[in-house]
C-alpha positions as CSV (number, residue, x, y, z in Angstrom):
1,M,-0.2,0.1,-0.1
2,S,3.1,2.6,0.4
3,T,3.0,3.3,-3.0
4,Q,-0.8,4.1,-3.5
5,R,-2.5,7.2,-4.2
6,I,-5.7,7.7,-2.6
7,I,-8.8,10.2,-2.9
8,V,-11.1,10.6,0.1
9,T,-14.2,12.5,0.1
10,G,-15.8,14.1,3.2
11,A,-12.4,14.5,4.4
12,A,-12.4,17.3,6.8
13,S,-14.2,15.2,9.9
14,G,-15.4,12.0,10.9
15,I,-15.1,8.8,8.9
16,G,-13.4,10.6,5.9
17,Y,-11.0,12.4,8.3
18,A,-10.1,9.1,10.1
19,S,-9.4,7.4,6.5
20,V,-7.0,9.9,5.7
21,E,-5.4,9.5,8.8
22,L,-4.9,5.8,8.5
23,A,-4.1,5.9,4.6
24,L,-1.1,8.3,5.8
25,K,-0.1,5.9,8.7
26,N,0.0,3.1,6.0
27,G,2.2,5.3,3.6
28,M,-0.3,6.4,1.1
29,T,-0.4,9.9,-0.6
30,V,-4.1,11.5,-0.2
31,A,-6.3,13.7,-2.1
32,A,-8.6,15.0,0.8
33,I,-11.7,16.6,-0.4
34,D,-14.5,18.1,1.5
35,K,-17.2,20.7,0.7
36,S,-16.3,22.7,3.9
37,P,-13.7,25.7,3.7
38,A,-12.3,23.9,6.5
39,I,-10.7,21.4,4.7
40,S,-7.6,23.6,3.7
41,E,-7.0,24.4,7.5
42,V,-7.6,20.9,8.5
43,F,-4.6,19.5,6.5
44,R,-2.4,22.6,6.3
45,G,1.5,21.6,6.3
46,V,0.6,18.1,6.5
47,E,2.6,16.2,4.0
48,N,1.4,14.0,1.3
49,V,-2.1,15.5,1.5
50,F,-3.4,17.4,-1.4
51,A,-6.5,19.2,0.1
52,L,-9.5,20.4,-2.2
53,Q,-12.8,22.6,-1.4
54,V,-15.3,20.7,-3.7
55,D,-19.1,20.5,-3.5
56,V,-19.3,16.9,-5.0
57,S,-22.9,17.5,-5.8
58,Q,-22.2,19.5,-8.9
59,P,-20.7,17.0,-11.8
60,S,-18.9,19.6,-13.3
61,N,-17.0,20.1,-9.8
62,V,-16.2,16.9,-9.7
63,I,-14.8,16.4,-13.2
64,D,-12.6,19.6,-12.4
65,A,-11.1,18.2,-9.1
66,F,-10.3,14.8,-10.6
67,S,-8.6,16.6,-13.4
68,R,-6.6,18.8,-10.7
69,I,-5.7,15.8,-8.7
70,H,-4.5,13.8,-12.1
71,S,-2.2,16.9,-12.9
72,H,-1.3,17.1,-9.1
73,W,0.0,13.5,-9.3
74,N,0.6,13.3,-12.9
75,G,-1.5,10.3,-12.8
76,P,-5.0,8.7,-11.5
77,A,-5.6,7.5,-8.0
78,S,-6.1,3.8,-7.6
79,K,-8.1,4.0,-4.3
80,L,-11.1,5.8,-3.3
81,V,-13.2,6.5,0.0
82,C,-16.5,8.1,-0.6
83,A,-17.2,9.3,2.8
84,H,-19.3,12.4,2.6
85,G,-22.7,12.5,3.2
86,I,-25.2,14.4,5.3
87,Y,-28.2,12.8,7.9
88,R,-31.4,14.4,8.3
89,F,-34.5,13.0,10.0
90,K,-38.0,13.9,9.6
91,E,-41.4,12.1,9.0
92,S,-42.0,11.0,5.4
93,I,-45.4,12.6,5.3
94,A,-43.9,15.9,6.4
95,L,-40.9,15.9,3.6
96,S,-40.6,18.7,1.2
97,P,-39.5,17.9,-2.3
98,Q,-36.3,20.1,-1.3
99,E,-35.8,18.3,1.9
100,W,-35.8,15.0,-0.3
101,H,-33.8,16.3,-3.2
102,E,-31.1,18.1,-0.7
103,V,-30.3,14.4,0.7
104,I,-30.4,12.1,-2.3
105,S,-28.2,14.8,-4.3
106,T,-25.8,15.1,-1.4
107,N,-25.9,11.3,-0.7
108,Q,-26.4,9.5,-3.7
109,D,-26.3,11.4,-6.7
110,S,-22.5,12.8,-5.7
111,T,-21.4,9.5,-4.8
112,F,-22.3,8.2,-8.5
113,Y,-20.6,11.4,-10.0
114,V,-17.3,10.5,-7.9
115,L,-17.3,6.8,-8.6
116,Q,-17.9,7.9,-12.3
117,A,-14.9,9.9,-12.6
118,F,-12.9,7.6,-10.8
119,G,-13.9,4.7,-12.8
120,R,-13.4,6.4,-16.0
121,E,-9.8,7.7,-15.2
122,L,-8.8,3.9,-14.5
123,I,-10.4,2.5,-17.4
124,S,-9.0,4.9,-20.0
125,E,-5.6,4.4,-18.6
126,S,-6.0,0.5,-17.9
127,Q,-5.2,0.4,-14.4
128,P,-6.8,-1.4,-11.8
129,G,-8.2,0.1,-8.4
130,A,-10.7,-0.4,-5.6
131,A,-13.2,2.0,-4.1
132,V,-15.3,1.9,-1.1
133,V,-18.6,3.7,-0.6
134,V,-19.9,4.5,3.0
135,S,-23.5,3.5,3.2
136,S,-25.5,3.0,6.7
137,I,-27.3,0.4,8.4
138,A,-30.2,2.5,7.6
139,A,-30.3,1.2,4.2
140,Q,-31.3,-2.1,5.5
141,R,-33.1,-1.4,8.8
142,G,-35.8,1.1,9.7
143,D,-35.7,3.2,12.8
144,R,-39.2,4.1,14.0
145,T,-37.7,7.0,16.5
146,E,-35.6,8.6,13.8
147,P,-37.5,8.4,10.4
148,G,-35.7,9.4,7.5
149,A,-36.9,8.0,4.3
150,H,-34.7,10.3,2.5
151,Y,-31.8,9.2,4.1
152,A,-32.4,5.8,4.4
153,S,-33.2,5.7,0.3
154,S,-30.1,7.5,-0.2
155,K,-27.9,4.9,1.6
156,A,-29.9,2.1,0.0
157,A,-28.9,3.3,-3.4
158,L,-25.6,3.2,-2.4
159,L,-25.8,-0.7,-2.1
160,G,-27.3,-1.0,-5.4
161,L,-24.5,1.3,-7.0
162,M,-21.9,-0.2,-5.7
163,S,-23.3,-4.2,-6.7
164,Q,-23.5,-2.7,-10.3
165,L,-20.1,-1.1,-10.4
166,A,-18.5,-4.1,-8.9
167,V,-20.0,-6.4,-11.9
168,E,-19.1,-3.7,-14.5
169,W,-15.8,-3.2,-13.6
170,G,-14.8,-6.4,-12.6
171,N,-13.1,-7.0,-16.1
172,A,-11.0,-4.0,-15.6
173,K,-9.7,-5.3,-12.2
174,I,-11.7,-2.7,-10.5
175,R,-13.1,-3.5,-7.2
176,V,-16.3,-1.8,-5.7
177,N,-17.5,-2.5,-2.0
178,A,-19.5,-0.7,0.8
179,V,-19.4,-0.3,4.5
180,S,-22.5,0.0,6.6
181,P,-21.8,1.8,9.8
182,G,-23.8,1.8,12.8
183,Y,-23.8,4.4,15.7
184,I,-20.6,6.0,15.1
185,D,-19.4,8.8,17.5
186,T,-18.7,11.4,14.8
187,P,-20.0,15.2,14.6
188,M,-22.9,14.0,12.5
189,L,-24.3,11.7,15.6
190,R,-23.5,14.4,18.0
191,I,-26.1,16.6,16.1
192,V,-28.8,14.5,16.1
193,E,-28.4,12.6,19.2
194,D,-29.1,13.3,22.9
195,E,-27.0,11.6,25.7
196,V,-30.0,9.9,27.0
197,R,-31.3,8.2,24.2
198,T,-27.5,7.3,23.0
199,K,-26.8,5.7,26.5
200,D,-30.1,3.6,26.1
201,I,-28.9,2.4,22.8
202,V,-25.5,1.2,23.8
203,D,-26.7,-0.3,26.9
204,N,-29.8,-2.1,25.6
205,V,-29.6,-2.2,21.9
206,I,-25.7,-2.6,20.5
207,P,-24.6,-6.1,21.6
208,L,-21.0,-4.6,22.2
209,Q,-22.6,-2.0,24.2
210,R,-20.4,1.0,22.8
211,L,-20.5,3.2,20.3
212,G,-18.1,2.9,17.2
213,V,-15.5,5.3,16.3
214,A,-14.5,6.6,13.0
215,Q,-11.2,4.7,13.4
216,D,-13.4,1.4,13.3
217,V,-15.1,2.5,10.1
218,A,-11.7,3.8,8.6
219,R,-10.1,0.2,9.3
220,G,-12.7,-1.4,7.3
221,C,-12.6,0.9,4.7
222,L,-8.6,0.8,4.2
223,W,-9.0,-3.1,4.6
224,L,-11.2,-3.5,1.7
225,L,-8.8,-1.3,-0.4
226,S,-6.2,-3.5,0.6
227,E,-4.5,-6.6,-1.1
228,D,-5.8,-8.3,1.7
229,A,-9.3,-8.0,0.3
230,S,-8.2,-8.5,-3.5
231,Y,-10.9,-11.4,-4.0
232,I,-13.4,-9.2,-2.5
233,T,-15.9,-7.0,-4.5
234,G,-19.5,-6.4,-4.5
235,A,-19.6,-6.7,-0.8
236,N,-21.1,-4.9,2.2
237,L,-19.5,-4.9,5.4
238,P,-21.6,-3.9,8.6
239,I,-19.4,-2.3,11.0
240,D,-21.9,-1.6,13.8
241,G,-21.2,-3.9,17.1
242,G,-23.5,-6.5,15.9
243,L,-26.6,-4.2,15.7
244,S,-27.3,-5.4,12.0
245,V,-28.0,-9.0,13.3
246,I,-30.6,-8.1,15.6
């Protein structure tokens, strides 16, 4: 892995940031992408990181970002972690078209744009690669207390996208997999969860009786990108402390 180049989206915080940290520890060179202007400050002075502020919900922005990365490295990235996304919850009958579109555009559409750009570069240059998309247990498990049809739909769509691209790109030697985190202690979780509910979930719902941390998910992502997972494609790895088997 020491000579590999990796692109990470959602890199300014949470799972994306943890993935960048782990990639650097493994000797990789990283292009760190985030919509937040903070991305430049987060990685200012960090060696082997090319930080870009990009709104990946716009296809033209994604094309431009990949062109800049290719020029910066004089070649494509062979690894990708799509860790960007937003979380919203609201009862389905109250959702406005704008609220639906915001989540679908950010979580689903933009992931396709990023994967498409990644695959195009590798296929055009006849190079192998591997990608991981960050889905969620919400893709396959409803939540009565936090209804979010738009969020669940966007994350379920990523599993379908991952499966299809794994088949389409298999003969190009490009692997595509997913991880589905459960309750992970990230800024996103802290925005929507209160301490009382979180403690109840940890004590009474999650079999391992702890919240996950971003590093748990990053390790899963980097493993799926590694040669140790070279015969794995089209797979979804739950990283949820056992929650998905209840």
